[in-house]
C-alpha positions as CSV (number, residue, x, y, z in Angstrom):
1,M,1.8,25.6,6.3
2,I,1.9,27.1,3.4
3,F,3.9,25.8,0.3
4,S,4.4,26.2,-3.1
5,T,5.4,23.8,-5.5
6,P,9.0,24.8,-6.9
7,P,8.6,25.1,-11.0
8,N,9.6,22.4,-13.3
9,S,8.9,20.6,-10.6
10,L,9.0,16.2,-11.5
11,I,7.8,13.4,-10.2
12,I,9.7,9.9,-11.5
13,C,7.6,6.7,-11.6
14,A,9.4,3.9,-12.2
15,T,6.8,0.7,-12.8
16,D,4.7,-0.7,-15.1
17,D,1.7,-0.3,-13.4
18,Q,-0.3,1.8,-15.5
19,S,-3.0,2.0,-12.3
20,L,-0.6,3.9,-10.5
21,V,0.7,5.9,-13.4
22,H,-2.5,7.3,-13.5
23,R,-3.3,7.9,-9.8
24,V,0.6,9.8,-9.7
25,C,-0.6,12.0,-12.5
26,Y,-3.4,12.7,-10.8
27,A,-1.8,13.6,-7.7
28,A,0.8,15.6,-10.0
29,R,-2.1,18.1,-11.6
30,L,-3.4,19.3,-8.1
31,I,0.1,20.7,-7.3
32,D,0.7,21.3,-10.6
33,A,4.5,19.4,-11.0
34,E,5.3,17.2,-14.5
35,V,5.3,13.4,-14.5
36,Y,7.7,10.9,-16.2
37,S,6.7,7.0,-15.9
38,S,9.0,4.7,-17.0
39,A,9.3,1.1,-16.7
40,K,13.1,0.7,-16.8
41,L,14.6,2.0,-13.7
42,E,18.2,3.0,-15.2
43,E,15.8,5.6,-17.3
44,A,14.2,6.9,-14.6
45,I,16.8,7.3,-13.1
46,N,18.7,9.1,-15.4
47,T,15.3,11.3,-16.4
48,S,16.0,12.6,-12.3
49,R,19.6,14.1,-12.6
50,Q,18.3,16.5,-14.9
51,Y,15.4,18.0,-13.0
52,F,16.9,20.1,-9.4
53,S,13.1,19.4,-7.8
54,R,12.4,16.1,-8.4
55,C,10.6,12.9,-6.6
56,L,11.3,9.2,-7.2
57,I,8.9,6.5,-6.9
58,V,9.8,3.1,-7.3
59,D,7.3,-0.1,-7.8
60,F,8.0,-2.1,-4.6
61,D,6.8,-5.0,-7.0
62,Y,9.0,-3.7,-9.8
63,W,12.0,-3.6,-7.7
64,Q,11.9,-7.2,-6.5
65,R,11.4,-8.5,-9.8
66,E,14.4,-6.6,-10.8
67,Q,16.0,-8.2,-8.3
68,L,17.3,-4.6,-6.5
69,H,19.2,-5.5,-3.1
70,F,17.5,-3.4,-1.1
71,S,20.3,-2.7,1.6
72,D,22.2,-0.5,-1.4
73,R,21.3,3.1,-0.6
74,S,22.6,4.3,-4.0
75,I,19.7,5.4,-5.2
76,A,18.1,6.8,-2.1
77,R,21.4,9.3,-2.1
78,E,21.1,10.9,-4.9
79,N,17.3,11.1,-5.1
80,P,14.4,11.6,-3.2
81,L,13.0,8.3,-2.8
82,L,9.7,6.4,-1.9
83,L,8.3,2.6,-2.7
84,A,5.0,2.3,-3.4
85,T,3.7,-1.3,-1.8
86,P,0.7,-3.2,-2.2
87,T,-2.3,-2.5,0.1
88,G,-1.0,-4.1,3.5
89,Q,2.8,-5.1,2.8
90,I,4.3,-5.8,6.2
91,S,7.5,-6.1,5.5
92,A,7.4,-2.5,3.7
93,S,8.8,-0.1,6.3
94,F,11.8,-2.2,7.2
95,I,12.5,-2.8,3.3
96,A,12.0,1.4,2.9
97,G,14.5,2.2,5.4
98,A,17.2,-0.7,4.3
99,A,16.9,1.1,1.0
100,G,17.1,4.6,2.4
101,A,14.0,5.6,0.9
102,M,12.0,8.7,2.4
103,G,9.5,6.7,3.3
104,I,6.1,3.8,1.6
105,I,3.0,5.1,-0.2
106,E,0.8,2.6,-0.5
107,K,-0.7,1.8,-4.3
108,D,-4.1,2.8,-4.0
109,I,-3.4,5.7,-1.8
110,D,-6.0,8.5,-2.9
111,P,-4.4,11.0,-5.1
112,S,-5.8,14.4,-2.6
113,E,-3.3,12.2,0.6
114,L,-0.6,11.5,-2.6
115,A,-0.2,15.1,-3.8
116,T,0.4,15.8,0.0
117,V,3.1,13.2,0.1
118,F,4.3,15.4,-2.8
119,Q,4.3,18.2,-1.6
120,A,6.6,16.9,1.9
121,A,9.2,15.6,-0.5
122,F,9.9,18.5,-3.0
123,L,9.8,20.7,0.4
124,S,12.2,18.2,2.1
125,E,14.6,18.4,-0.6
126,Q,14.7,21.8,-0.8
127,T,15.3,22.1,3.1
128,L,18.3,19.4,2.5
129,R,20.1,21.7,-0.4
130,E,21.5,23.4,2.5
131,T,23.3,19.8,3.7
132,R,24.1,18.3,1.0
133,P,27.2,16.0,0.8
134,Y,29.2,17.5,-1.7
135,D,28.8,21.0,0.6
136,N,30.1,19.3,3.3
137,P,33.7,21.1,4.6
138,V,35.6,17.4,3.7
139,F,34.9,18.6,-0.6
140,Q,35.1,22.3,-0.2
141,I,38.4,22.2,-2.0
142,L,36.7,20.8,-4.6
143,S,36.4,22.5,-7.8
144,T,32.4,22.8,-8.9
145,R,33.4,20.8,-12.2
146,E,35.5,18.4,-9.7
147,K,32.3,17.8,-7.3
148,D,30.0,17.2,-10.6
149,V,32.7,14.7,-12.0
150,L,32.5,13.3,-8.5
151,T,28.7,12.9,-8.4
152,Y,28.7,10.9,-11.2
153,L,31.7,8.3,-10.2
154,M,29.4,7.6,-7.6
155,A,26.6,7.1,-9.3
156,G,28.5,4.1,-10.5
157,E,29.2,6.1,-14.1
158,P,32.2,5.1,-16.0
159,N,34.5,8.0,-16.7
160,K,33.4,7.7,-21.1
161,R,29.3,7.9,-19.8
162,V,30.4,11.0,-17.1
163,A,32.5,12.9,-20.0
164,S,28.7,12.7,-22.4
165,L,27.2,13.9,-19.4
166,L,29.1,17.2,-18.8
167,D,29.9,17.1,-22.3
168,I,33.3,17.2,-21.4
169,G,36.5,15.6,-23.4
170,L,37.6,11.7,-21.6
171,R,40.9,13.3,-20.9
172,T,39.4,16.2,-19.1
173,V,37.4,13.7,-16.6
174,E,40.3,11.5,-16.2
175,S,42.4,14.8,-14.7
176,D,39.7,16.1,-12.4
177,R,39.2,12.0,-11.3
178,A,42.8,11.9,-10.6
179,Q,42.8,15.9,-8.9
180,L,40.3,15.1,-6.6
181,M,41.6,12.0,-5.5
182,S,44.9,14.1,-4.5
183,K,42.9,16.6,-2.7
184,L,40.9,13.8,-1.1
185,N,44.0,12.1,-0.3
186,V,43.2,8.8,-1.3
187,N,45.4,6.9,-3.1
188,S,42.3,4.4,-4.5
189,F,38.7,4.9,-5.9
190,T,37.4,1.9,-3.1
191,Q,39.3,4.7,-0.1
192,L,36.9,7.6,-2.0
193,V,34.3,5.6,-2.5
194,K,34.1,4.7,1.6
195,I,34.4,8.7,2.3
196,V,32.0,10.0,0.0
197,T,29.5,6.4,1.3
198,E,29.7,7.7,5.4
199,I,29.3,11.4,4.6
200,E,26.3,10.1,1.7
201,S,24.7,8.1,4.7
202,D,24.2,10.6,6.9
203,V,22.7,12.3,4.2
204,V,19.8,9.9,3.6
205,L,19.2,9.1,7.7
206,T,18.8,13.4,7.4
207,R,16.0,13.6,4.2
208,Q,14.1,11.0,6.4
209,K,13.9,13.1,9.3
210,I,13.3,15.9,7.4
211,F,10.5,14.0,5.3
212,C,8.6,12.3,8.5
213,E,8.6,16.1,10.2
214,I,7.2,18.0,7.1
215,S,5.2,15.7,6.2
216,H,3.6,15.3,9.9
217,G,3.2,19.5,10.0
218,L,1.8,19.2,6.4
219,T,-1.0,16.6,7.4
220,T,-2.0,18.0,10.8
221,S,-2.0,21.5,8.8
222,D,-4.5,19.2,6.6
223,V,-6.4,18.2,9.8
224,A,-6.7,21.7,12.1
225,T,-7.9,23.7,8.2
226,T,-10.9,20.6,8.2
227,G,-11.5,20.7,11.6
228,E,-12.2,24.7,10.3
């Protein structure tokens, strides 16, 4: 399987473990990707929104210290997510699944193997583009800007922040929010969240499935090449 890393690809690493950061940076150089590291998850998430081709790695230890809820899939709905775990962490697979992560990587993974994981993540996201949640027929009646507003609202951003991110007026955001709710025939933001969450949950499962298949394909290809 031949794959070229998309231009301007970014690997975002949310951790304060410098050893992990160095390993990620080395692996990224192998596939010509850039790395952004932050000890603040919110900062890492905001950075990831600026890039179409990206992979988000969250340090498992950091996740626990921040007391993030593993059952909350909001991060995984928006980003191709990987959890970086200590070697031999028995519960890692279960927690990764609950969080909606594509998979896990061990912190001491060999950089060349890590580079293959990153390639699988980028290729998975490319494949997933055709099934993005806001391309679902339910949302076809929304304008492009209404979809953008909806994306940020679902990420938990307040109207004022959405206005800043999209560089539009606050009243425009409020108008778009009311319009999209009317188009989707919902009377409250709670109803809107329910509809979108159900669709996005399908996206999380689809991303996990695609990543698993592509990872297996890349690994098999590497083994075959080595054998020759």
